[in-house]
C-alpha positions, 0 to 999 in steps of 0.5 A: 853097560853100567846101570843103577837099579832103584826099587819103586813100588807099583801101586796095584800090587805093592811089590817092588820092581827094579827101575833101571837108570843109566848113569851120566857116563852111559847117557853121553856117547863116548868119544873116540880119540882121533889119530892122524893117518898118512895114507899113500897109494899106487893103483895102476888102473885109472878107473880103480885109482879114481875110485880109491882116491874118492874113497880116501878123500871121503875120510881125509884130505889129499896133500899130494898125488896119491897121498892123503892125511886122514884124521879119524878114530880107530873105527873110522880107520877100520871103515876106510880099510873095509872100503878099500878092501872092496876096490883093491886087487893084489897088484895095487899098493896102499900104505896107511901110517898112524902118526902118534900125537908126539910125532904129529906135534913135531911135524914140519910143513913146507909150502901151502897148507896145514896138517889135517884135523889139527890146529895150525902148525909152523909152516916154512 
């Protein structure tokens, strides 16, 4: 952490003691950039599939059967991965694709809805 140190006098001893003050940048929480992830899954067991769907839905929005848009930070993506790892077995398949901002701006939609976590887009 970046800290400024200034000297202050303690009245009893007359000795300078360092006083730490955080800079403005350190006082405000750092915002992580949000990335849109497309998450698709194929889980054969119905109960496990329902749990996986609930986990992903807690991070994003279902846009079709087994398909989600998840606008989150890197930390959020790692949290999603950890939560899924606790539920999945080797026969299950989950794919998580990050969508770069340039590609996200070029996305086209057909039917109802809009891209998750974004301003309204062109809908055909």
